[in-house]
ROSE-4610 file (N, C-alpha, C; in Angstrom, 1 decimal, always signed):
// ROSE-4610
residu = [X/X/X/X/X/X/X/X/X/X/X/X/X/X/X/X/X/X/X/X/X/X/X/X/X/X/X/X/X/X/X/X/X/X/X/X/X/X/X/X/X/X/X/X/X/X/X/X/X/X/X/X/X/X/X/X/X/X/X/X/X/X/X/X/X/X/X/X/X/X/X/X/X/X/X/X/X/X/X/X/X/X/X/X/X/X/X/X/X/X/X/X/X/X/X/X/X/X/X/X/X/X/X/X/X/X/X/X/X/X/X/X/X/X/X/X/X/X/X/X/X/X/X/X/X/X/X/X/X/X/X/X/X/X/X/X/X/X/X/X/X/X/X/X/X/X/X/X/X/X/X/X/X/X/X/X/X/X/X/X/X/X/X/X/X/X/X/X/X/X/X/X/X/X/X/X/X/X/X/X/X/X/X/X/X/X/X/X/X/X/X/X/X/X/X/X/X/X/X/X/X/X/X/X/X/X/X/X/X/X/X/X/X/X/X/X/X/X/X/X/X/X/X/X/X/X/X/X/X/X/X/X/X/X/X/X/X/X/X/X/X/X/X/X/X/X/X/X/X/X/X/X/X/X/X/X/X/X/X/X/X/X/X/X/X/X/X/X/X/X/X/X/X/X/X/X/X/X/X/X/X/X/X/X/X/X/X/X/X/X/X/X/X/X/X/X/X/X/X/X/X/X/X/X/X/X/X/X/X/X/X/X/X/X/X/X/X/X/X/X/X/X/X/X/X/X/X/X/X/X/X/X/X/X/X/X/X/X/X/X/X/X/X/X/X/X/X/X/X/X/X/X/X/X/X/X/X/X/X/X/X/X/X/X/X/X/X/X/X/X/X/X/X/X/X/X/X/X/X/X/X/X/X/X/X/X/X/X/X/X/X/X/X/X/X/X/X/X/X/X/X/X/X/X/X/X/X/X/X/X/X/X/X/X/X/X/X/X/X/X/X/X/X/X/X/X/X/X/X/X/X/X/X/X/X/X/X/X/X/X/X/X/X/X/X/X/X/X/X/X/X/X/X/X/X/X/X/X/X/X/X/X/X/X/X/X/X/X/X/X/X/X/X/X/X/X/X/X/X/X/X/X/X/X/X/X/X/X/X/X/X/X/X/X/X/X/X/X/X/X/X/X/X/X/X/X/X/X/X/X/X/X/X/X/X/X/X/X/X/X/X/X/X/X/X/X/X/X/X/X/X/X/X/X/X/X/X/X/X/X/X/X/X/X/X/X/X/X/X/X/X/X/X/X/X/X/X/X/X/X/X/X/X/X/X/X/X/X/X/X/X/X/X/X/X/X/X/X/X/X/X/X/X/X/X/X/X/X/X/X/X/X/X/X/X/X/X/X/X/X/X/X/X/X/X/X/X/X/X/X/X/X/X/X/X/X/X/X/X/X/X/X/X/X/X/X/X/X/X/X/X/X/X/X/X/X/X/X/X/X/X/X/X/X/X/X/X/X/X/X/X/X/X/X/X/X/X/X/X/X/X/X/X/X/X/X]
num = [1/1/1/2/2/2/3/3/3/4/4/4/5/5/5/6/6/6/7/7/7/8/8/8/9/9/9/10/10/10/11/11/11/12/12/12/13/13/13/14/14/14/15/15/15/16/16/16/17/17/17/18/18/18/19/19/19/20/20/20/21/21/21/22/22/22/23/23/23/24/24/24/25/25/25/26/26/26/27/27/27/28/28/28/29/29/29/30/30/30/31/31/31/32/32/32/33/33/33/34/34/34/35/35/35/36/36/36/37/37/37/38/38/38/39/39/39/40/40/40/41/41/41/42/42/42/43/43/43/44/44/44/45/45/45/46/46/46/47/47/47/48/48/48/49/49/49/50/50/50/51/51/51/52/52/52/53/53/53/54/54/54/55/55/55/56/56/56/57/57/57/58/58/58/59/59/59/60/60/60/61/61/61/62/62/62/63/63/63/64/64/64/65/65/65/66/66/66/67/67/67/68/68/68/69/69/69/70/70/70/71/71/71/72/72/72/73/73/73/74/74/74/75/75/75/76/76/76/77/77/77/78/78/78/79/79/79/80/80/80/81/81/81/82/82/82/83/83/83/84/84/84/85/85/85/86/86/86/87/87/87/88/88/88/89/89/89/90/90/90/91/91/91/92/92/92/93/93/93/94/94/94/95/95/95/96/96/96/97/97/97/98/98/98/99/99/99/100/100/100/101/101/101/102/102/102/103/103/103/104/104/104/105/105/105/106/106/106/107/107/107/108/108/108/109/109/109/110/110/110/111/111/111/112/112/112/113/113/113/114/114/114/115/115/115/116/116/116/117/117/117/118/118/118/119/119/119/120/120/120/121/121/121/122/122/122/123/123/123/124/124/124/125/125/125/126/126/126/127/127/127/128/128/128/129/129/129/130/130/130/131/131/131/132/132/132/133/133/133/134/134/134/135/135/135/136/136/136/137/137/137/138/138/138/139/139/139/140/140/140/141/141/141/142/142/142/143/143/143/144/144/144/145/145/145/146/146/146/147/147/147/148/148/148/149/149/149/150/150/150/151/151/151/152/152/152/153/153/153/154/154/154/155/155/155/156/156/156/157/157/157/158/158/158/159/159/159/160/160/160/161/161/161/162/162/162/163/163/163/164/164/164/165/165/165/166/166/166/167/167/167/168/168/168/169/169/169/170/170/170/171/171/171/172/172/172/173/173/173/174/174/174/175/175/175/176/176/176/177/177/177/178/178/178/179/179/179/180/180/180/181/181/181/182/182/182/183/183/183/184/184/184/185/185/185/186/186/186/187/187/187/188/188/188/189/189/189/190/190/190/191/191/191/192/192/192/193/193/193/194/194/194/195/195/195/196/196/196/197/197/197/198/198/198/199/199/199/200/200/200/201/201/201/202/202/202/203/203/203/204/204/204/205/205/205/206/206/206/207/207/207/208/208/208/209/209/209/210/210/210/211/211/211/212/212/212/213/213/213/214/214/214/215/215/215/216/216/216/217/217/217/218/218/218/219/219/219/220/220/220/221/221/221/222/222/222]
x = [+384.5/+385.9/+386.4/+387.2/+387.6/+388.8/+388.7/+389.8/+391.1/+392.2/+393.5/+393.8/+393.4/+393.7/+392.7/+391.5/+390.6/+391.1/+391.6/+392.1/+393.3/+394.2/+395.3/+394.9/+393.9/+393.4/+392.8/+392.0/+391.3/+392.3/+393.4/+394.4/+395.1/+395.4/+396.1/+395.2/+393.9/+393.0/+393.0/+393.0/+393.0/+394.4/+395.5/+396.8/+396.8/+396.1/+396.1/+395.1/+394.5/+393.6/+392.1/+391.7/+390.3/+389.5/+390.1/+389.3/+388.9/+389.6/+389.3/+388.3/+387.9/+386.9/+387.2/+386.4/+386.6/+387.9/+388.7/+389.9/+389.8/+390.4/+390.4/+391.3/+390.8/+391.6/+391.1/+392.0/+391.6/+392.1/+391.6/+392.0/+393.5/+393.9/+395.3/+396.2/+395.9/+396.7/+396.7/+395.6/+395.5/+396.4/+396.2/+397.0/+398.5/+398.9/+400.4/+400.9/+400.1/+400.5/+400.6/+399.6/+399.6/+400.4/+400.9/+401.7/+400.8/+399.6/+398.7/+398.2/+397.5/+397.0/+395.7/+395.4/+394.2/+393.0/+392.9/+391.7/+391.5/+392.7/+392.6/+392.2/+392.8/+392.5/+391.0/+390.5/+389.0/+388.2/+388.5/+387.8/+387.8/+389.0/+389.1/+388.2/+388.1/+387.3/+385.8/+385.5/+384.1/+383.8/+384.7/+384.5/+384.4/+385.2/+385.1/+383.8/+383.3/+382.1/+380.9/+381.0/+379.9/+379.8/+380.9/+380.9/+380.7/+380.4/+380.1/+381.3/+382.5/+383.7/+384.2/+383.8/+384.2/+382.9/+382.9/+381.8/+382.5/+382.0/+382.6/+381.6/+382.1/+381.3/+382.1/+381.4/+382.1/+381.8/+382.9/+382.8/+383.5/+383.2/+383.8/+385.4/+386.0/+387.5/+388.0/+387.1/+387.5/+386.7/+387.2/+386.5/+387.0/+386.1/+386.4/+386.0/+386.9/+386.7/+386.8/+385.9/+386.0/+385.8/+386.6/+386.4/+385.1/+384.2/+383.0/+383.2/+382.2/+382.3/+382.6/+381.9/+382.2/+383.6/+384.1/+385.5/+386.5/+386.2/+387.0/+387.0/+385.8/+385.8/+386.7/+386.7/+387.6/+389.0/+389.4/+390.8/+391.1/+390.2/+390.4/+390.6/+389.8/+390.0/+391.4/+391.8/+393.2/+394.2/+394.0/+395.0/+395.0/+393.8/+393.8/+394.5/+394.5/+395.3/+396.8/+397.2/+398.7/+399.1/+398.1/+398.4/+398.6/+397.8/+397.9/+399.2/+399.6/+400.9/+402.1/+402.2/+403.4/+403.4/+402.2/+402.1/+401.3/+401.7/+400.9/+400.5/+401.3/+401.0/+399.9/+399.6/+398.6/+397.2/+396.8/+395.5/+394.4/+394.8/+393.8/+393.5/+392.2/+391.8/+390.8/+390.9/+389.9/+389.3/+387.9/+387.1/+386.4/+386.5/+385.8/+384.8/+383.6/+382.6/+381.5/+380.4/+379.3/+378.0/+377.3/+376.0/+375.0/+374.3/+373.2/+372.0/+370.9/+369.6/+369.6/+369.1/+368.9/+367.5/+367.2/+365.9/+365.0/+365.5/+364.7/+364.7/+365.5/+365.5/+366.2/+367.2/+368.0/+367.1/+366.2/+365.3/+364.4/+364.0/+363.2/+364.0/+365.2/+366.0/+366.5/+366.9/+367.4/+366.3/+365.1/+364.0/+363.6/+364.1/+363.8/+364.6/+363.9/+364.5/+365.7/+365.7/+366.8/+368.0/+367.8/+369.0/+369.6/+368.7/+369.1/+369.9/+369.5/+370.2/+371.6/+371.6/+372.9/+373.9/+373.5/+374.3/+374.8/+373.8/+374.2/+375.2/+375.0/+375.9/+377.4/+377.6/+378.9/+379.5/+378.7/+379.2/+379.2/+378.4/+378.4/+377.4/+376.6/+375.5/+374.3/+373.1/+371.9/+371.7/+371.7/+371.6/+370.3/+370.4/+369.3/+368.6/+367.3/+366.6/+366.7/+367.8/+368.1/+369.6/+370.0/+371.4/+371.8/+373.1/+373.6/+374.3/+373.8/+374.4/+375.4/+376.5/+377.6/+378.2/+378.3/+379.0/+380.4/+381.3/+382.8/+383.4/+384.4/+385.1/+386.0/+386.5/+387.3/+388.5/+389.2/+390.4/+389.9/+388.8/+388.3/+387.8/+387.3/+386.9/+388.0/+389.2/+390.4/+390.8/+390.6/+390.9/+389.9/+388.6/+387.6/+387.9/+388.6/+389.0/+389.9/+390.8/+391.7/+391.0/+389.8/+389.0/+388.5/+388.6/+388.2/+389.0/+390.2/+391.2/+391.2/+390.3/+390.3/+389.3/+389.1/+388.4/+386.8/+386.3/+384.8/+384.2/+383.0/+382.3/+381.1/+381.0/+379.9/+378.6/+377.5/+376.2/+375.4/+375.1/+374.4/+372.9/+372.4/+371.0/+370.1/+368.8/+367.9/+366.5/+365.7/+364.3/+363.3/+362.4/+361.4/+360.1/+359.0/+357.6/+357.6/+358.2/+358.2/+358.8/+359.7/+360.5/+362.0/+362.7/+364.2/+364.9/+365.7/+366.4/+367.9/+368.5/+369.9/+370.9/+372.1/+373.1/+373.8/+374.8/+375.5/+376.9/+377.7/+379.1/+379.2/+379.8/+380.0/+381.4/+381.9/+383.2/+383.0/+383.5/+383.4/+384.1/+383.6/+384.2/+383.8/+384.3/+383.9/+383.6/+382.6/+382.3/+382.1/+382.9/+382.8/+382.8/+383.5/+383.5/+382.5/+381.5/+380.5/+380.9/+380.6/+380.9/+379.8/+380.3/+379.4/+379.9/+379.3/+379.8/+379.3/+380.2/+379.8/+379.1/+378.0/+377.2/+377.1/+377.3/+377.1/+376.2/+375.0/+374.1/+374.6/+374.5/+375.0/+374.2/+372.9/+372.1/+372.0/+372.7/+372.6/+374.0/+373.9/+375.1/+375.1/+375.7/+375.7/+376.9/+376.8/+377.9/+379.1/+380.3/+381.5/+381.8/+381.1/+381.3/+380.3/+379.4/+378.4/+378.6/+378.5/+378.6/+377.4/+377.0/+375.9/+376.5/+376.2/+376.7/+375.6/+375.7/+374.8/+375.4/+374.6/+375.2/+374.1/+374.4/+373.5/+372.6/+372.7/+371.9/+371.6/+370.8/+370.5/+371.7/+372.6/+373.8/+373.5/+372.5/+372.1/+371.8/+371.0/+370.6/+371.8/+372.5/+373.6/+374.7/+375.0/+376.1/+375.6/+374.2/+373.6/+374.0/+373.8/+374.2/+373.0/+373.4/+372.4/+373.0/+372.2/+372.7/+373.8/+374.8/+375.9/+377.0/+376.7/+377.7/+378.9/+380.1/+381.3/+381.5/+381.9/+382.1/+383.2/+383.9/+385.0/+384.6/+384.9/+384.7/+386.1/+386.3/+387.6/+387.4/+388.2/+388.2/+389.5/+389.4/+390.6/+390.3/+391.2/+391.0/+392.2/+392.0/+393.0/+393.7]
y = [+105.2/+105.1/+104.2/+104.6/+103.7/+102.9/+101.6/+100.7/+101.1/+100.9/+101.3/+100.5/+99.2/+98.5/+98.9/+99.3/+99.8/+101.1/+102.0/+103.3/+103.1/+102.1/+101.8/+101.3/+100.5/+99.9/+101.0/+101.9/+103.0/+103.9/+104.3/+105.1/+104.5/+103.2/+102.6/+102.6/+102.4/+102.4/+103.9/+104.9/+106.3/+106.5/+106.1/+106.3/+105.6/+104.5/+103.8/+104.5/+105.5/+106.3/+106.2/+105.6/+105.3/+106.5/+107.7/+108.9/+109.6/+109.2/+109.8/+109.0/+107.8/+107.0/+105.5/+104.6/+103.2/+102.7/+101.9/+101.3/+99.8/+99.1/+97.7/+97.2/+96.5/+96.1/+94.8/+93.8/+92.4/+92.4/+91.4/+91.2/+90.8/+90.0/+89.6/+90.9/+91.8/+93.0/+93.9/+94.0/+94.9/+94.2/+92.9/+92.2/+92.3/+92.3/+92.4/+93.8/+94.8/+96.2/+96.3/+95.7/+95.9/+94.8/+93.8/+92.8/+91.8/+91.6/+90.7/+89.7/+88.6/+87.6/+88.1/+87.5/+87.9/+87.8/+86.7/+86.5/+87.7/+88.1/+89.3/+90.6/+90.7/+91.9/+91.9/+90.7/+90.6/+91.0/+90.6/+91.0/+92.5/+93.1/+94.5/+95.3/+94.8/+95.4/+95.3/+94.2/+94.0/+94.9/+95.1/+96.0/+97.4/+97.8/+99.2/+99.4/+98.4/+98.6/+98.6/+97.8/+97.8/+99.2/+99.8/+101.2/+102.3/+101.9/+102.8/+103.8/+103.3/+104.1/+103.8/+102.6/+102.3/+101.7/+101.8/+101.1/+100.1/+98.9/+97.9/+97.4/+97.2/+96.6/+95.5/+94.5/+93.4/+93.6/+93.5/+93.5/+92.3/+92.0/+90.8/+90.8/+91.9/+91.9/+92.0/+92.0/+92.0/+92.9/+93.1/+93.9/+95.4/+96.3/+97.7/+98.3/+99.2/+99.8/+101.3/+102.0/+103.5/+104.0/+105.0/+105.6/+106.5/+106.4/+107.2/+108.5/+109.3/+110.6/+110.5/+109.5/+109.2/+108.8/+108.0/+107.6/+108.7/+109.6/+110.8/+111.7/+111.8/+112.6/+112.0/+110.7/+110.0/+110.4/+110.3/+110.6/+112.1/+113.0/+114.4/+114.7/+114.0/+114.2/+113.8/+112.7/+112.2/+113.2/+113.7/+114.7/+115.9/+116.4/+117.6/+117.3/+116.1/+115.8/+116.0/+115.5/+115.6/+117.1/+117.8/+119.2/+119.9/+119.6/+120.2/+119.8/+118.6/+118.1/+118.8/+118.8/+119.2/+120.7/+121.3/+122.7/+123.4/+123.5/+124.1/+125.5/+126.3/+127.7/+127.9/+126.9/+127.0/+126.7/+127.7/+127.4/+128.4/+129.5/+130.6/+130.8/+130.9/+131.3/+132.4/+133.3/+134.4/+134.4/+134.4/+134.5/+135.8/+136.4/+137.7/+137.6/+138.3/+138.2/+139.2/+139.1/+140.1/+139.3/+140.0/+139.4/+139.4/+138.2/+138.1/+137.5/+137.6/+137.0/+135.5/+134.7/+133.3/+133.0/+131.7/+131.2/+130.9/+131.1/+130.9/+129.5/+128.6/+127.2/+127.1/+127.9/+127.8/+128.0/+129.0/+129.3/+128.1/+127.3/+126.1/+125.1/+124.7/+123.6/+124.0/+125.2/+125.6/+125.7/+125.5/+125.5/+124.1/+123.1/+121.7/+121.3/+120.9/+120.6/+119.7/+118.6/+117.6/+118.3/+119.1/+119.8/+120.8/+121.5/+122.5/+121.8/+120.7/+120.0/+119.5/+119.0/+118.5/+119.6/+120.7/+121.8/+122.4/+122.6/+123.1/+122.3/+121.0/+120.1/+120.1/+120.3/+120.3/+121.7/+122.7/+124.1/+124.9/+124.5/+125.3/+126.4/+126.6/+127.6/+127.0/+127.5/+127.1/+128.0/+127.5/+128.3/+129.1/+130.4/+131.2/+130.6/+130.5/+129.9/+130.7/+130.6/+131.3/+131.2/+131.5/+131.5/+132.8/+133.2/+134.3/+133.8/+134.2/+133.8/+134.8/+134.2/+135.1/+134.6/+135.5/+135.2/+135.6/+134.6/+134.8/+135.5/+136.4/+136.9/+135.8/+136.1/+135.0/+134.5/+135.4/+134.9/+134.0/+134.3/+133.5/+132.2/+132.1/+130.8/+129.8/+130.3/+129.5/+129.1/+130.1/+129.8/+128.8/+128.9/+128.0/+126.5/+126.3/+124.9/+124.3/+125.1/+124.6/+124.1/+124.7/+124.3/+122.8/+122.2/+120.8/+119.9/+120.4/+119.6/+120.1/+121.0/+121.6/+120.7/+121.2/+120.4/+120.5/+119.9/+119.9/+118.9/+119.2/+118.3/+117.7/+116.4/+115.8/+115.7/+116.2/+116.1/+115.0/+113.9/+112.8/+113.2/+112.5/+112.7/+111.9/+112.1/+111.4/+111.3/+110.5/+110.4/+110.8/+111.7/+112.2/+112.4/+112.0/+112.1/+111.5/+110.3/+109.6/+110.3/+111.3/+112.0/+111.9/+111.7/+111.6/+112.9/+113.3/+114.6/+114.3/+115.0/+114.7/+115.3/+114.8/+115.3/+116.6/+117.0/+118.2/+118.2/+119.1/+119.3/+120.8/+121.0/+122.4/+122.6/+123.8/+124.2/+125.5/+125.6/+126.9/+128.0/+129.2/+130.4/+131.6/+132.8/+134.0/+135.1/+135.9/+137.1/+138.3/+139.3/+140.5/+140.1/+139.1/+138.7/+137.7/+137.4/+136.5/+135.1/+134.1/+132.7/+132.2/+131.6/+131.2/+129.8/+129.4/+128.1/+128.1/+127.7/+127.5/+126.1/+126.1/+124.8/+124.4/+123.1/+122.6/+121.4/+121.5/+120.4/+119.3/+118.0/+117.0/+116.8/+117.2/+117.0/+118.2/+119.2/+120.4/+120.7/+121.1/+121.4/+122.9/+123.7/+125.1/+125.4/+126.5/+127.0/+127.2/+127.0/+127.1/+128.4/+129.5/+130.8/+131.2/+130.3/+130.6/+129.8/+130.5/+129.8/+130.2/+129.3/+129.6/+129.6/+130.6/+130.7/+130.7/+129.9/+129.9/+130.5/+131.1/+131.7/+131.6/+132.0/+132.0/+133.2/+134.1/+135.3/+135.6/+136.6/+137.0/+137.9/+137.4/+138.2/+139.5/+139.4/+140.6/+141.8/+141.5/+142.6/+142.9/+141.9/+142.1/+143.0/+142.7/+143.5/+144.5/+144.8/+145.8/+145.6/+144.4/+144.0/+144.1/+144.5/+144.5/+143.8/+143.5/+142.8/+143.7/+143.0/+143.7/+144.3/+144.2/+144.6/+143.6/+144.1/+143.3/+142.8/+141.5/+140.9/+139.9/+139.7/+138.8/+137.7/+136.4/+135.3/+134.7/+134.5/+134.0/+132.6/+131.7/+130.3/+130.0/+129.6/+129.2/+127.8/+126.9/+125.5/+125.1/+124.4/+124.0/+122.7]
z = [+14.4/+14.4/+13.3/+12.4/+11.3/+11.8/+11.5/+11.9/+11.1/+11.8/+11.1/+9.8/+9.8/+8.6/+7.5/+7.8/+6.8/+6.2/+7.1/+6.6/+5.7/+6.1/+5.3/+3.9/+3.8/+2.6/+1.7/+2.4/+1.7/+1.1/+1.9/+1.4/+0.2/+0.2/-0.9/-2.1/-2.0/-3.2/-3.8/-2.9/-3.4/-4.1/-3.5/-4.2/-5.6/-5.7/-7.0/-8.0/-7.6/-8.5/-8.2/-7.1/-6.8/-6.5/-6.2/-6.0/-7.3/-8.4/-9.7/-10.5/-10.0/-10.6/-10.4/-10.9/-10.7/-11.3/-10.6/-11.1/-11.0/-11.9/-11.9/-10.8/-9.9/-8.7/-8.2/-8.3/-7.7/-6.3/-5.6/-4.2/-4.2/-5.2/-5.3/-5.4/-6.3/-6.5/-5.3/-4.7/-3.5/-2.4/-2.3/-1.3/-1.5/-2.8/-3.1/-2.7/-2.9/-2.5/-1.0/-0.3/+1.2/+1.9/+1.2/+1.8/+2.7/+2.2/+2.9/+1.9/+2.4/+1.5/+0.7/-0.4/-1.2/-0.3/+0.5/+1.4/+2.3/+2.9/+3.9/+3.1/+1.9/+1.1/+0.7/+0.4/+0.1/+1.2/+2.4/+3.6/+3.9/+3.6/+3.8/+2.8/+1.6/+0.6/+0.9/+1.5/+1.9/+3.1/+4.0/+5.1/+4.7/+3.7/+3.2/+2.5/+1.7/+1.0/+2.0/+3.1/+4.1/+4.8/+4.9/+5.6/+4.5/+3.3/+2.2/+1.9/+2.2/+1.8/+0.4/-0.1/-1.5/-2.2/-3.5/-4.3/-5.2/-5.3/-6.1/-7.2/-8.4/-9.5/-10.2/-10.7/-11.4/-12.9/-13.7/-15.1/-15.7/-17.0/-17.6/-17.4/-17.4/-17.2/-15.8/-14.8/-13.4/-12.5/-11.3/-10.3/-10.4/-10.3/-10.3/-9.0/-8.4/-7.1/-7.2/-6.6/-6.5/-5.1/-4.7/-3.4/-3.5/-2.5/-2.5/-1.8/-1.8/-1.2/+0.3/+0.9/+2.3/+2.6/+1.7/+1.8/+1.7/+0.7/+0.6/+1.8/+2.5/+3.7/+4.8/+4.9/+5.9/+5.6/+4.3/+3.9/+4.2/+3.9/+4.1/+5.6/+6.5/+7.9/+8.3/+7.8/+8.1/+7.6/+6.4/+5.9/+6.8/+7.2/+8.1/+9.4/+9.9/+11.1/+10.9/+9.8/+9.4/+9.2/+8.6/+8.3/+9.7/+10.7/+12.0/+12.7/+12.4/+13.0/+12.4/+11.1/+10.4/+9.9/+9.9/+9.6/+10.6/+11.9/+12.9/+12.7/+11.9/+11.7/+10.6/+9.8/+8.8/+9.3/+10.1/+10.8/+10.5/+9.8/+9.6/+8.2/+7.8/+6.5/+6.6/+5.6/+5.6/+4.2/+4.2/+3.0/+3.0/+1.8/+1.6/+0.5/+0.7/-0.3/+0.0/-0.7/-0.5/+0.0/+0.8/+1.3/+0.2/+0.1/-0.9/-0.2/-0.9/-0.3/-0.7/+0.3/+0.1/-0.4/-0.4/-0.8/+0.4/+1.6/+2.8/+3.3/+2.6/+3.0/+4.4/+4.6/+5.8/+7.0/+6.9/+8.0/+8.4/+7.4/+7.6/+8.3/+7.8/+8.3/+9.7/+9.9/+11.2/+12.3/+11.9/+12.9/+13.3/+12.7/+13.0/+14.2/+15.3/+16.6/+16.5/+15.8/+15.8/+15.2/+14.1/+13.5/+14.6/+15.2/+16.2/+17.3/+17.8/+18.8/+18.4/+17.2/+16.7/+16.4/+15.8/+15.6/+16.9/+17.8/+19.1/+19.9/+19.8/+20.5/+20.0/+18.7/+18.2/+18.0/+18.0/+17.8/+19.1/+20.0/+21.3/+21.3/+20.2/+20.2/+19.5/+19.9/+19.2/+18.0/+16.8/+15.6/+15.5/+15.1/+14.7/+13.5/+13.5/+12.3/+11.1/+10.4/+9.2/+8.9/+7.7/+7.3/+6.7/+6.8/+6.0/+4.8/+3.6/+2.4/+1.8/+1.4/+1.0/-0.4/-1.3/-2.6/-2.5/-2.6/-2.4/-3.6/-3.4/-4.5/-5.1/-6.3/-7.0/-6.2/-5.5/-4.7/-3.6/-3.0/-1.8/-2.3/-3.5/-4.0/-4.0/-4.4/-4.3/-2.9/-1.9/-0.5/+0.0/-0.4/+0.0/-0.3/-1.4/-1.8/-0.8/-0.2/+0.8/+2.1/+2.3/+3.5/+3.4/+2.2/+2.1/+3.0/+3.3/+4.1/+5.6/+5.9/+7.3/+8.2/+9.4/+10.4/+10.3/+9.2/+9.1/+10.1/+10.6/+11.5/+10.7/+10.8/+10.0/+10.9/+10.4/+11.0/+10.3/+11.0/+10.3/+10.0/+9.0/+8.6/+9.6/+9.5/+10.4/+9.8/+10.4/+9.9/+11.0/+10.7/+11.6/+10.9/+11.6/+11.0/+9.6/+9.5/+8.2/+7.1/+7.4/+6.4/+6.7/+5.6/+5.8/+5.5/+6.5/+6.4/+6.2/+5.2/+4.9/+6.0/+5.9/+6.8/+6.3/+6.9/+6.6/+7.1/+6.6/+7.2/+7.6/+8.8/+9.3/+9.7/+9.6/+10.1/+10.8/+12.1/+12.9/+12.2/+12.4/+11.9/+12.7/+12.4/+13.1/+12.0/+12.3/+11.5/+12.5/+12.4/+13.2/+14.7/+15.1/+16.5/+17.0/+16.1/+16.4/+16.0/+16.9/+16.6/+15.6/+14.5/+13.4/+12.9/+11.9/+11.2/+9.8/+8.9/+7.5/+7.4/+6.8/+6.7/+5.3/+5.0/+3.6/+3.7/+3.3/+3.3/+2.3/+2.7/+1.9/+0.6/+0.6/-0.5/-1.5/-1.1/-1.9/-2.6/-3.9/-4.6/-5.0/-4.1/-4.4/-5.4/-6.1/-6.8/-5.9/-6.4/-5.5/-4.9/-5.4/-4.9/-3.9/-3.5/-2.5/-1.2/-0.1/+1.2/+2.1/+3.0/+3.9/+5.3/+6.1/+7.5/+8.5/+9.6/+10.7/+11.9/+12.8/+14.0/+15.1/+16.3/+17.4/+17.4/+16.5/+16.4/+14.9/+14.6/+13.2/+12.8/+12.1/+11.7/+10.9/+10.1/+9.3/+10.3/+11.3/+12.3/+13.2/+13.7/+14.6/+14.0/+12.7/+12.1/+11.1/+11.1/+10.3/+8.8/+8.3/+7.0/+6.0/+4.8/+3.7/+2.5/+1.5/+0.3/-0.3/-0.8/-1.5/-0.6/+0.7/+1.7/+1.7/+1.8/+1.8/+3.2/+3.3/+4.7/+4.6/+5.8/+5.9/+6.9/+6.5/+7.3/+7.7/+9.0/+9.5/+10.0/+9.4/+9.9/+10.5/+11.8/+12.6/+13.2/+12.8/+13.3/+14.1/+15.2/+16.1/+15.6]
């Protein structure tokens, strides 16, 4: 749970340009914007850095601060809450694309017990050991960008058998009436037109899908 004062400070840094890269920001200037003392502002920066929400570097001309990926995720979750409050009807997205073959990595990762437990706990189904890979059409690529502000669930990484496994983000969806979820591994950088979907069954067999078949993914968040 992010403390309210940390969230306020993080938002202020983002509004000053911190999501676009490092900005020169002293404790004095941050304190002036927030209406707090430089000492309190310094403590908040230290707290944000400790939580890995910002990165700080010192240069000859002063302190530079940038919002990290983790910090952006916090702000996006906050934004999604406000979208649900003020735009209650904007809850449904539909992505259209074609089925493609994957590299088989999804089958391996979805067979790891700790991953299966975490996904099952937050999604309500135990994922089938494999993923359905979909190449989005150009219009859906633009829709996909709006999902950055939707209700993603963070799956933390872990260490097992002296190996470190990265985390992931998931968002529930439906395909042909089946409960599914789009999964984005934190360590993988897919092209923006590719998504991976997990489900409690093998979707290819359940929906009789082959490569190049057109498919719709419906995302509805509460």
